RODO-2510 file (C-alpha; in nm, 4 decimals, decimal comma):
residues 450
     n   res          X          Y          Z
     1     m    -1,9424     1,0053     0,2126
     2     s    -1,8395     0,6494     0,3908
     3     k    -2,0621     0,4078     0,5411
     4     d    -2,0167     0,2836     0,8767
     5     i    -2,0367    -0,0768     1,0064
     6     k    -2,0231    -0,1519     1,3525
     7     i    -1,8995    -0,5176     1,4779
     8     k    -1,9787    -0,6034     1,8528
     9     k    -1,8424    -0,9645     1,8410
    10     g    -1,5080    -1,0632     1,8274
    11     l    -1,1858    -1,0688     2,0364
    12     t    -0,9218    -0,8161     2,0531
    13     i    -0,5764    -0,9832     2,1437
    14     k    -0,3378    -0,7516     2,2330
    15     l     0,0391    -0,8978     2,2237
    16     k     0,3614    -0,7759     2,2589
    17     g     0,6067    -0,6990     2,0256
    18     e     0,4166    -0,4585     1,7697
    19     a     0,6026    -0,3493     1,4501
    20     e     0,7585     0,0164     1,5199
    21     k     0,5933     0,2791     1,2501
    22     t     0,9394     0,2957     1,0606
    23     i     1,0844     0,1618     0,7317
    24     s     1,4072     0,0108     0,6327
    25     s     1,5144    -0,1660     0,3213
    26     a     1,5766    -0,5250     0,3823
    27     p     1,9304    -0,6579     0,2270
    28     r     1,8923    -0,8081    -0,1085
    29     s     1,7920    -1,1773    -0,0571
    30     r     2,0061    -1,4129    -0,2347
    31     t     1,7713    -1,6825    -0,3072
    32     f     1,3650    -1,6443    -0,3459
    33     s     1,1301    -1,9130    -0,3314
    34     i     0,7448    -1,9861    -0,5077
    35     k     0,5491    -2,2469    -0,3373
    36     p     0,2534    -2,3597    -0,5802
    37     s     0,0559    -2,4551    -0,2203
    38     d     0,0031    -2,1087    -0,1970
    39     f    -0,2120    -2,1224    -0,4873
    40     h    -0,4601    -2,3340    -0,3194
    41     l    -0,6076    -2,6102    -0,5720
    42     i    -0,3775    -2,5052    -0,8537
    43     i    -0,1789    -2,7699    -1,0468
    44     p     0,1157    -2,5918    -1,2028
    45     k     0,2375    -2,6670    -1,5533
    46     m     0,5900    -2,5701    -1,5778
    47     v     0,7057    -2,3244    -1,8440
    48     l     1,0844    -2,2929    -1,7476
    49     r     1,3430    -2,5492    -1,6521
    50     e     1,6133    -2,5957    -1,4123
    51     g     1,8899    -2,3550    -1,5208
    52     d     1,6907    -2,1124    -1,6883
    53     k     1,7267    -1,7585    -1,7388
    54     f     1,4295    -1,4921    -1,6924
    55     q     1,3289    -1,1411    -1,5964
    56     a     1,1095    -1,0211    -1,3306
    57     g     0,7362    -1,0809    -1,4788
    58     d     0,8269    -1,3949    -1,7204
    59     t     0,6057    -1,6797    -1,6648
    60     i     0,7302    -1,9461    -1,4581
    61     f     0,4363    -2,1892    -1,4612
    62     y     0,0757    -2,1578    -1,5484
    63     s    -0,2509    -2,3458    -1,4116
    64     k    -0,3295    -2,6930    -1,5614
    65     s    -0,6948    -2,6342    -1,5566
    66     d    -0,6847    -2,2778    -1,7024
    67     e    -0,3816    -2,1670    -1,9078
    68     s    -0,4568    -1,8349    -1,9035
    69     i    -0,3591    -1,7933    -1,5339
    70     k    -0,0136    -1,7356    -1,5164
    71     f     0,2611    -1,7177    -1,2544
    72     v     0,5400    -1,5089    -1,2941
    73     s     0,8724    -1,3951    -1,1250
    74     p     0,9049    -1,1584    -0,8759
    75     v     1,2670    -1,1050    -0,9632
    76     s     1,5176    -1,1660    -1,2543
    77     g     1,7212    -1,4699    -1,1671
    78     t     1,8109    -1,8362    -1,2402
    79     l     1,5582    -2,1106    -1,1811
    80     a     1,8225    -2,3014    -0,9432
    81     k     1,6052    -2,6193    -0,8271
    82     i     1,2487    -2,7645    -0,8905
    83     e     1,1545    -2,9291    -0,5664
    84     r     0,9327    -3,2532    -0,5725
    85     g     0,7296    -3,4465    -0,3454
    86     a     0,5007    -3,7547    -0,3377
    87     k     0,4127    -3,8360    -0,6935
    88     r     0,6159    -3,6009    -0,8084
    89     v     0,4147    -3,2754    -0,7238
    90     i     0,6010    -2,9745    -0,7472
    91     t     0,6671    -2,8416    -0,3697
    92     n     0,9089    -2,5173    -0,4183
    93     l     1,0481    -2,3459    -0,6916
    94     l     1,4101    -2,2054    -0,5480
    95     i     1,5112    -1,8732    -0,7867
    96     e     1,8911    -1,7630    -0,7698
    97     a     1,8636    -1,3995    -0,7660
    98     d     2,0622    -1,1530    -1,0099
    99     t     2,2187    -0,8777    -0,7833
   100     q     2,0030    -0,6412    -1,0000
   101     d     1,6659    -0,6938    -1,1383
   102     t     1,5564    -0,6321    -1,4942
   103     y     1,2096    -0,6349    -1,5696
   104     k     0,9705    -0,7496    -1,8729
   105     d     0,7665    -0,4353    -2,0170
   106     f     0,4269    -0,5394    -2,0210
   107     g     0,3871    -0,1685    -2,1666
   108     v     0,1552     0,1511    -1,9808
   109     l    -0,2199     0,0620    -1,9852
   110     n    -0,4372     0,3803    -1,8806
   111     p    -0,7065     0,2159    -1,6494
   112     e    -0,9458     0,5075    -1,7175
   113     s    -0,9667     0,4736    -2,1289
   114     s    -0,9159     0,0864    -2,1254
   115     s    -1,1906    -0,1245    -2,1894
   116     a    -1,2480    -0,4284    -1,9574
   117     d    -1,1165    -0,6883    -2,1855
   118     a    -0,7800    -0,4773    -2,2222
   119     i    -0,7517    -0,4604    -1,8427
   120     k    -0,8476    -0,8304    -1,7908
   121     a    -0,5981    -0,9694    -2,0638
   122     r    -0,2999    -0,7398    -1,8976
   123     l    -0,3823    -0,8811    -1,5542
   124     l    -0,3672    -1,2381    -1,6594
   125     e    -0,0564    -1,1801    -1,9090
   126     s     0,1475    -1,0188    -1,6185
   127     g     0,0741    -1,2687    -1,3597
   128     c    -0,1011    -1,0358    -1,1658
   129     w    -0,4540    -1,2389    -1,1731
   130     p    -0,3254    -1,4481    -0,8969
   131     f    -0,4278    -1,1293    -0,6273
   132     i    -0,7713    -1,1700    -0,7358
   133     m    -0,9686    -1,4056    -0,5105
   134     q    -1,3247    -1,5396    -0,5067
   135     r    -1,5880    -1,6291    -0,2798
   136     p    -1,7396    -1,9044    -0,2849
   137     y    -1,4367    -2,1489    -0,1931
   138     a    -1,1819    -1,8704    -0,1207
   139     v    -0,9584    -1,9546    -0,4389
   140     i    -0,8270    -1,7646    -0,7444
   141     a    -1,1012    -1,6087    -0,9265
   142     n    -1,2140    -1,7959    -1,2057
   143     t    -1,1580    -1,6020    -1,5469
   144     e    -1,5033    -1,6874    -1,6984
   145     q    -1,7406    -1,5579    -1,4153
   146     e    -1,8155    -1,1747    -1,3398
   147     p    -1,8059    -1,0821    -0,9877
   148     k    -2,1197    -0,9136    -0,8337
   149     a    -1,9220    -0,6874    -0,6410
   150     i    -1,5148    -0,6641    -0,5668
   151     y    -1,4203    -0,6120    -0,1682
   152     v    -1,1024    -0,4989    -0,0322
   153     s    -1,0319    -0,4913     0,3677
   154     a    -0,7995    -0,1888     0,4565
   155     n    -0,8626    -0,2482     0,8283
   156     t    -0,5986    -0,3942     1,0586
   157     t    -0,7413    -0,5859     1,3464
   158     a    -0,5802    -0,9012     1,3549
   159     p    -0,3099    -0,9330     1,6567
   160     l     0,0261    -0,7867     1,5506
   161     a    -0,0275    -0,7449     1,1846
   162     n     0,0473    -0,5075     0,9047
   163     d    -0,1198    -0,1675     0,9266
   164     v    -0,2267    -0,0889     0,5940
   165     d    -0,2496     0,2753     0,6586
   166     f     0,1135     0,2805     0,6934
   167     s     0,2513     0,0438     0,4446
   168     l     0,0279     0,1919     0,1771
   169     n     0,1249     0,5637     0,2617
   170     g     0,2361     0,7632    -0,0307
   171     k     0,0939     0,4565    -0,3187
   172     e    -0,2575     0,6794    -0,3621
   173     k    -0,1599     0,7010    -0,7466
   174     e    -0,1010     0,2957    -0,7555
   175     l    -0,4315     0,2594    -0,5753
   176     q    -0,6527     0,5115    -0,8089
   177     a    -0,5225     0,3032    -1,1039
   178     a    -0,5634    -0,0515    -0,9731
   179     v    -0,9335     0,0420    -0,8324
   180     t    -1,0620     0,2221    -1,1585
   181     a    -0,9027    -0,0892    -1,3629
   182     l    -1,1039    -0,3204    -1,1161
   183     s    -1,4029    -0,1456    -1,1076
   184     k    -1,4461    -0,2053    -1,4975
   185     l    -1,4607    -0,5647    -1,4113
   186     t    -1,7971    -0,5606    -1,2470
   187     k    -2,1053    -0,4486    -1,2621
   188     g    -2,1594    -0,4191    -0,8915
   189     q    -1,9593    -0,1785    -0,6978
   190     l    -1,5572    -0,1935    -0,5217
   191     h    -1,6061    -0,1947    -0,1710
   192     v    -1,3557    -0,0842     0,0778
   193     g    -1,3572    -0,1401     0,4499
   194     i    -1,1213     0,1380     0,6395
   195     g    -1,0726     0,1552     1,0091
   196     k    -1,2367     0,4479     1,2083
   197     s    -0,9197     0,5988     1,3078
   198     g    -0,6038     0,7068     1,1085
   199     s    -0,5488     0,8442     0,7749
   200     s    -0,6478     0,6074     0,5324
   201     p    -0,4823     0,6321     0,1653
   202     f    -0,8227     0,5148     0,0503
   203     k    -0,9983     0,8268     0,1466
   204     g    -1,0434     1,0493    -0,1335
   205     l    -1,0300     0,7871    -0,3976
   206     k    -1,2704     0,7599    -0,6690
   207     d    -1,4394     0,4385    -0,8253
   208     i    -1,4849     0,2805    -0,4599
   209     t    -1,7482     0,2759    -0,2097
   210     l    -1,6057     0,3439     0,1205
   211     h    -1,7327     0,1841     0,4394
   212     t    -1,5663     0,2799     0,7654
   213     v    -1,5426    -0,0424     1,0043
   214     s    -1,5022    -0,0482     1,3460
   215     g    -1,4772    -0,3265     1,6531
   216     p    -1,2758    -0,6049     1,7769
   217     h    -1,1553    -0,8542     1,5668
   218     p    -1,2415    -0,9892     1,3012
   219     a    -1,3760    -0,6490     1,1925
   220     g    -1,0600    -0,6168     0,9524
   221     n    -1,1409    -0,9481     0,8067
   222     v    -1,2717    -0,8809     0,3958
   223     g    -1,5155    -1,1698     0,5096
   224     t    -1,7009    -0,9623     0,7923
   225     l    -1,6883    -0,6678     0,5410
   226     i    -1,9028    -0,9101     0,2606
   227     n    -2,1217    -1,0516     0,5145
   228     k    -2,2309    -0,6698     0,6459
   229     v    -2,2635    -0,5439     0,3237
   230     q    -2,4215    -0,8098     0,0960
   231     p    -2,3753    -1,1670     0,1973
   232     v    -2,3160    -1,4135    -0,1165
   233     n    -2,5604    -1,6420    -0,2010
   234     k    -2,5598    -1,9562    -0,4239
   235     g    -2,5006    -1,8787    -0,7828
   236     e    -2,3170    -1,5590    -0,7042
   237     v    -1,9346    -1,5111    -0,6896
   238     v    -1,7536    -1,2012    -0,5229
   239     w    -1,4019    -1,1121    -0,5649
   240     t    -1,1759    -1,0114    -0,2997
   241     v    -0,8161    -0,8614    -0,3149
   242     a    -0,5574    -0,7490    -0,0473
   243     p    -0,4454    -0,3745    -0,0326
   244     q    -0,0761    -0,4240    -0,0948
   245     d    -0,1671    -0,6444    -0,4052
   246     l    -0,3230    -0,3321    -0,5624
   247     v    -0,0425    -0,1325    -0,5125
   248     i     0,1262    -0,4174    -0,7567
   249     i    -0,1395    -0,4143    -1,0057
   250     g    -0,1600    -0,0240    -1,0013
   251     e     0,1956    -0,0158    -1,0676
   252     l     0,1919    -0,2772    -1,3483
   253     l    -0,0475    -0,0646    -1,5268
   254     l     0,1210     0,2976    -1,4552
   255     t     0,4450     0,1341    -1,5397
   256     g     0,4154    -0,1928    -1,7386
   257     k     0,6502    -0,3591    -1,5007
   258     f     0,5457    -0,6234    -1,2251
   259     n     0,7135    -0,5079    -0,9489
   260     a     0,6465    -0,7443    -0,6575
   261     e     0,7300    -0,5411    -0,3679
   262     r     0,6226    -0,6056    -0,0107
   263     t     0,6111    -0,3608     0,2960
   264     v     0,6188    -0,6092     0,5582
   265     a     0,5833    -0,5898     0,9347
   266     l     0,8422    -0,8046     1,1323
   267     s     0,6639    -0,8213     1,4540
   268     g     0,6415    -1,0477     1,7963
   269     s     0,7824    -1,0322     2,1331
   270     e     1,0856    -1,2278     2,0402
   271     v     1,2084    -0,9945     1,8178
   272     k     1,4345    -0,7365     1,9459
   273     a     1,3540    -0,4166     1,7268
   274     p     1,0524    -0,4758     1,5415
   275     k     0,9767    -0,2536     1,2694
   276     y     0,8675    -0,2841     0,9058
   277     y     1,0568    -0,3745     0,6024
   278     k     1,0623    -0,3338     0,2178
   279     t     1,1188    -0,6598     0,0485
   280     k     0,9925    -0,8928    -0,2013
   281     i     0,7514    -1,1750    -0,2435
   282     g     0,9071    -1,5038    -0,1833
   283     s     1,2216    -1,3540    -0,0106
   284     e     1,4428    -1,5104     0,2295
   285     v     1,3028    -1,4013     0,6013
   286     s     1,6620    -1,4125     0,7454
   287     t     1,7283    -1,1074     0,5235
   288     f     1,5330    -0,8820     0,7850
   289     l     1,4738    -1,1201     1,0730
   290     y     1,8644    -1,1008     1,1721
   291     d     1,8686    -0,7487     1,0910
   292     s     1,6141    -0,7135     1,3386
   293     g     1,7662    -0,9672     1,5974
   294     l     1,5998    -1,2510     1,8064
   295     n     1,5537    -1,2548     2,1768
   296     s     1,5903    -1,6607     2,2124
   297     e     1,6570    -1,9445     1,9701
   298     n     1,3658    -2,1322     2,0615
   299     v     1,1168    -1,9459     1,8987
   300     r     0,8089    -2,0128     1,6278
   301     v     0,8648    -1,7972     1,3193
   302     i     0,5115    -1,7309     1,1350
   303     s     0,4749    -1,6232     0,7496
   304     g     0,1494    -1,3957     0,8403
   305     d    -0,0365    -1,3227     1,1689
   306     v    -0,0076    -1,5098     1,4659
   307     l    -0,4113    -1,6441     1,4146
   308     t    -0,3858    -1,7701     1,0324
   309     g    -0,0067    -1,7615     0,9418
   310     a     0,1886    -2,0816     0,8708
   311     k     0,4837    -2,2145     1,0292
   312     i     0,8300    -2,1511     0,8470
   313     s     1,2025    -2,2002     0,9471
   314     p     1,3922    -1,8804     1,0366
   315     k     1,5607    -1,9495     0,7207
   316     g     1,2670    -1,9856     0,5205
   317     h     1,1160    -1,7653     0,2480
   318     l     0,8224    -1,5072     0,2670
   319     g     0,4802    -1,6488     0,1519
   320     y     0,3421    -1,5350    -0,1868
   321     y     0,0518    -1,3327     0,0028
   322     s     0,2142    -1,2612     0,3068
   323     n     0,2554    -0,9174     0,4291
   324     t     0,3629    -0,9900     0,8172
   325     v     0,6138    -1,2210     0,9800
   326     t     0,5593    -1,3037     1,3289
   327     v     0,8024    -1,4159     1,5858
   328     i     0,6804    -1,5523     1,9093
   329     p     0,8135    -1,8079     2,1990
   330     e     0,7666    -2,1727     2,1040
   331     g     0,5391    -2,3267     2,3615
   332     d     0,6941    -2,6758     2,4102
   333     d     0,7309    -2,6576     2,7718
   334     y     0,5028    -2,8785     3,0044
   335     e     0,3000    -2,6516     3,2572
   336     l     0,2597    -2,8559     3,6069
   337     f    -0,0910    -2,8251     3,7030
   338     g    -0,2009    -2,5510     3,4676
   339     w    -0,5473    -2,6725     3,4353
   340     n    -0,5920    -2,6199     3,8002
   341     k    -0,4586    -2,2918     3,8818
   342     p    -0,5669    -1,9076     3,8490
   343     v    -0,4600    -1,7903     3,5024
   344     f    -0,3163    -1,4183     3,4806
   345     d    -0,1163    -1,4153     3,1632
   346     k    -0,2885    -1,5730     2,9294
   347     i    -0,6088    -1,4787     2,7459
   348     s    -0,9549    -1,6410     2,7777
   349     t    -1,3192    -1,5609     2,7061
   350     s    -1,4248    -1,7858     3,0066
   351     r    -1,4264    -1,6699     3,3623
   352     a    -1,3201    -1,9809     3,4953
   353     l    -1,0032    -1,9547     3,6807
   354     t    -0,9024    -1,6965     3,4071
   355     f    -0,8582    -1,3178     3,4850
   356     s    -0,7897    -1,1607     3,1473
   357     w    -1,1588    -1,0099     3,1307
   358     l    -1,0644    -0,7805     3,4342
   359     m    -0,7714    -0,6422     3,2191
   360     p    -0,8912    -0,5670     2,8919
   361     s    -0,6181    -0,3204     2,8291
   362     k    -0,3337    -0,5532     2,9088
   363     v    -0,0679    -0,6587     2,6677
   364     y     0,0195    -1,0467     2,6605
   365     d     0,3314    -1,2433     2,5855
   366     l     0,1901    -1,5428     2,4502
   367     d     0,3516    -1,8634     2,3113
   368     t     0,2494    -2,1456     2,0720
   369     n     0,1139    -2,3780     2,3531
   370     t    -0,2186    -2,4876     2,2919
   371     n    -0,2862    -2,5582     2,6704
   372     g    -0,4932    -2,8677     2,6120
   373     e    -0,5090    -3,1554     2,3934
   374     h    -0,7489    -3,2687     2,0878
   375     r    -1,1409    -3,3803     2,2272
   376     a    -1,4611    -3,4103     2,1213
   377     f    -1,6630    -3,1204     2,0247
   378     v    -1,8574    -2,9844     2,3176
   379     m    -2,1758    -2,7224     2,3164
   380     t    -2,0436    -2,4029     2,5107
   381     g    -2,1603    -2,1119     2,3049
   382     i    -1,8159    -1,9783     2,2904
   383     y    -1,7790    -1,9598     1,9323
   384     e    -2,0755    -1,7326     1,8434
   385     e    -1,9189    -1,4514     2,1263
   386     v    -1,6327    -1,3787     1,8934
   387     f    -1,8175    -1,4655     1,5357
   388     p    -1,9630    -1,1678     1,3864
   389     l    -2,1158    -1,3129     1,0740
   390     d    -2,4866    -1,4278     1,0640
   391     m    -2,4274    -1,8016     1,0880
   392     y    -2,3963    -2,0843     1,3154
   393     p    -2,0406    -2,1643     1,3561
   394     l    -2,0515    -2,4759     1,5144
   395     q    -2,3403    -2,6305     1,2877
   396     m    -2,1224    -2,5357     1,0020
   397     l    -1,8354    -2,7097     1,1307
   398     k    -1,9914    -3,0197     1,1991
   399     a    -2,1557    -3,0119     0,8688
   400     c    -1,8455    -3,0231     0,7135
   401     m    -1,6764    -3,2876     0,9244
   402     v    -1,9530    -3,5084     0,8451
   403     k    -1,9498    -3,3719     0,4367
   404     d    -2,3121    -3,2984     0,4313
   405     l    -2,3421    -3,0731     0,1024
   406     d    -2,7172    -2,9592     0,1982
   407     q    -2,6341    -2,8580     0,5150
   408     m    -2,3164    -2,6785     0,4591
   409     e    -2,5190    -2,4747     0,1597
   410     a    -2,8041    -2,4115     0,4398
   411     m    -2,5358    -2,2827     0,6564
   412     g    -2,3541    -2,0361     0,4153
   413     m    -2,0350    -2,1534     0,3360
   414     y    -2,0515    -2,0087    -0,0095
   415     e    -1,9585    -1,7365     0,1742
   416     v    -1,6825    -1,7926     0,4337
   417     a    -1,3007    -1,8620     0,4058
   418     p    -1,0520    -2,0466     0,6543
   419     e    -0,9737    -1,7346     0,7982
   420     d    -1,3092    -1,6272     0,9405
   421     f    -1,2840    -1,9309     1,1893
   422     a    -0,9327    -1,7993     1,3495
   423     l    -1,0824    -1,6713     1,6421
   424     t    -1,3298    -1,9662     1,6786
   425     e    -1,0272    -2,2282     1,6564
   426     f    -0,8818    -1,9837     1,9058
   427     v    -1,0919    -1,9905     2,1857
   428     c    -1,2038    -2,3388     2,1113
   429     v    -1,2110    -2,5832     2,4411
   430     s    -1,2135    -2,8642     2,2396
   431     k    -0,8964    -2,8013     2,0666
   432     q    -1,0350    -2,8703     1,7247
   433     p    -0,8748    -2,7334     1,3856
   434     h    -1,1542    -2,5011     1,2597
   435     q    -0,9473    -2,3528     0,9874
   436     q    -0,8627    -2,6636     0,8559
   437     i    -1,2160    -2,8209     0,8920
   438     i    -1,3612    -2,5331     0,6714
   439     r    -1,0890    -2,5607     0,4217
   440     n    -1,1656    -2,9083     0,3823
   441     g    -1,5602    -2,8519     0,3618
   442     l    -1,5191    -2,5933     0,0970
   443     d    -1,2912    -2,8406    -0,1249
   444     i    -1,5426    -3,1029    -0,1246
   445     m    -1,7990    -2,8203    -0,2313
   446     y    -1,5903    -2,7338    -0,5094
   447     k    -1,5318    -3,0877    -0,6191
   448     e    -1,8835    -3,1974    -0,5964
   449     i    -2,0744    -2,8682    -0,6859
   450     g    -1,7939    -2,6310    -0,8690
***
C-alpha cells in the first residue's frame, strides 16, 4: 500500500516542446565521452592509456581517494584521447567506439540469494557504484558507510523532463532485481516516490516502500521525498539512485553485462519533432539532435532539464547522469524597456506588471535570457513560496556565502543538494546563482567536517 505525500509549495513551469511518447533508436555514435567533472570531487587515476582497446565494462579509471570505486566504459572501442586542462587535470576522455559492442562478462548474480557483501562487491567491480549517490554532500556514496535508507524518485515534475513511467515501461524485471539487491545494503527501507497519475512500473514490486507524491515541482525531486519521509540529521547517511540507473544495475545482475543504455527525452521548443531516443551514456547528442531537426541555429542545447542541466555544444556528448536533452532559444537579445511594460509571455511569481498568474494552464516558449542582472540579495519572501522543504532557503544561502559552518548545520545542509534550489534560483529577483552557492557550501562542509 502506498503512502500519500502532497506538496503545496512549488512552481510548475509549462514549456513548449514536450517529447512525444514514441521511441526511436538513435544512430550509432562514432565517439563517446566520459567527463570526470560529472563525478563531483572524484580525482581520476587512469588505468588505460591513449590507444588502448577495451570492452564495454572494462575499467577506464578509478577514484584516487578510494580505489574500489571504478569507472567503466559504456561501449567497446579505443581510448582515442585524454584531454587535460590546467595543472594537467583530466577534463575529458574521448572514446572511438567499435561498430559493434563486445561486453566484459561479470557473471550472473541472483540478488535474492546473494549476500550484501557479494552484491556490494559486484557493484564496485562492474562500475555501477557511481550510480549510487549519498546525502549529505550530494556525492558518490562512501563505500565504508551504511545508509539509513535508500531513496528513488520516479515522479517527473521538472519542465520538459524525461517521463519515468514511459521510459521504464517493460523494465519491471530489471527494476525488481536492482531494488532487491539494494535493499540488502541497508537496514532501513528502500523508498520509491511515484506520481499520482499514470501506471508506474514500480507498482507491484516487492522490497520497496511506495509513496504517491503529488503537487507542483519540485515534488519530483528526490530531496523533497527525503524531507517528507525522514529528514537527514547530522551523522546520518542516505543513498539515492536514479530510476534508469536501477535498470543498468538490474541488467548487470541478471545478465552479467554492463549495458549503459539510456532512454533520452529530446525536448524543447526549438526541436522540430521532440521524442524519445535509445542511446548510450556519453554518446554524441548530434546523433539524435539532427535526426529530429532544429527550428533555428541560435539555440541553447542543455544536457539535462532547463533548471538543472548543463550547457553543451550541439556536437557535444550526453552527460553521464543525463536522460534529457533540452533545446530552447538562446536569449542573447536585448529587450527595450523590458522592465517597464506589462509582460504576458513570461512566467513570474510576482504580480507586478506580470500576468502569468491569470493563465495557470498557458504553455510558454521561454529563452535563456535572465531578464535582469546580478545584484545584491533582497528580502522578498519569494523563495519560501516555491521551496517545499522545512527549511529557510535565504538564510541557508547566506550561511553558505559567508562559510558559517555552524549556521549551515543548523539550517539543514546535510539534507540538500544543488537541484533543491533550482526553483529559488529561477524566481530570484537578485539573479544569484543559488545552485552554485549550495554546491560550494557543501564542498566546504565536506572538506572541513567530512
